Steps between C-alpha positions, in 0.01 A plus 500: 500500500769720664401837644700761679370816670666714234333302220168510678516878536584536133210272397252683720606830353442369148164354603392843627604647172265256326197586713521211750240498777622716784349270759687200351824695497465603866412142588814372337712767662378384845639152440851356539668339204433156648132581554468621134658183366255285701192722445195335339464801264860482366393319177247779435756770561747330270239469222404861535860614489582289190196630310496870595862585580720257314244449224664161438570165663681506829694168517628564852140506635356213299578227758280694741215566251479146364402357832153653494256400220320829495814696434644240261192575282526873553879510419461276191204711380625851578877480496618204288205506261528128430540164671730468794618137495704522820191588702249267341548227757366747762207651310364177354403377847266795557178435305399864465834636382581194295176558309577869449857411391368253248239740363696824497866400482518167322173562315433130456457195712764426764514119552746523791257704709184315421530256788473798736249716306250216456458451873342850545148516355513871423835503323440168334180643349679816393785300348262282302301808388778741420810285424380161376175631354358157538397237759774394740413144600787469752362793701132410492508291821607823678280754320184296555545537878431872486143602405609837355772374271316179412209713381729729298689205357178341386372824351805635329728197439277197458206711383265232613389324815772338711343206684818417699484847667127530558516332847710800615329777306150406605574552869579868455176700458652770282704284266228240474261773380762630250574149378137433434451832329816516289607142444197275526262776386225316679378407844739291703283290734795341680619845613171657593510396868834683533397810306189533724730569797557852364178695450648743252653237266192273530280792399735569208496135401121488505469819297755385248331167439143621535421299811176607659515542878 
């Protein structure tokens, strides 16, 4: 991306005309051209300028934008309005934005990114729930290591108990209680010694299952 002082002044003037944040403008004005080109917020500034000033793609800035997964997603979603193949090698390695890209841009499963998505319990669960709409066996070894997403996976994806994840879930007082209430729908003796560690959730557990104190 080439930038001269004359070009910068012209761009800042146009940005002001499109209601750019005054603080951001003053911040940019205080920087040298070299500092701007190396600034961590440059991808954000480029995305904003493309959407609100140019109202179209900005090819000259795309090499900068496509290095940051967050802004690859933002640019594809808000400027291009479709897939951005040239930037997919970057975004697919970020589990959060790869999931969002699959859900909102591709709108179907994205096999090339699954190796990265599956390793993050939260985004693996979200991908299974909102993209695959089914179990995702390849991700289960990761999901079952997180009590929150193991519980949610059992409740909303498997819709039944998940024995392979119970060793993790039972050690978290809150999710052990929820798992017993929402998945097992019965007492869970193996988890009770853990639930007892939290007075509030133990009382809720006893009340839910009619356990007399």
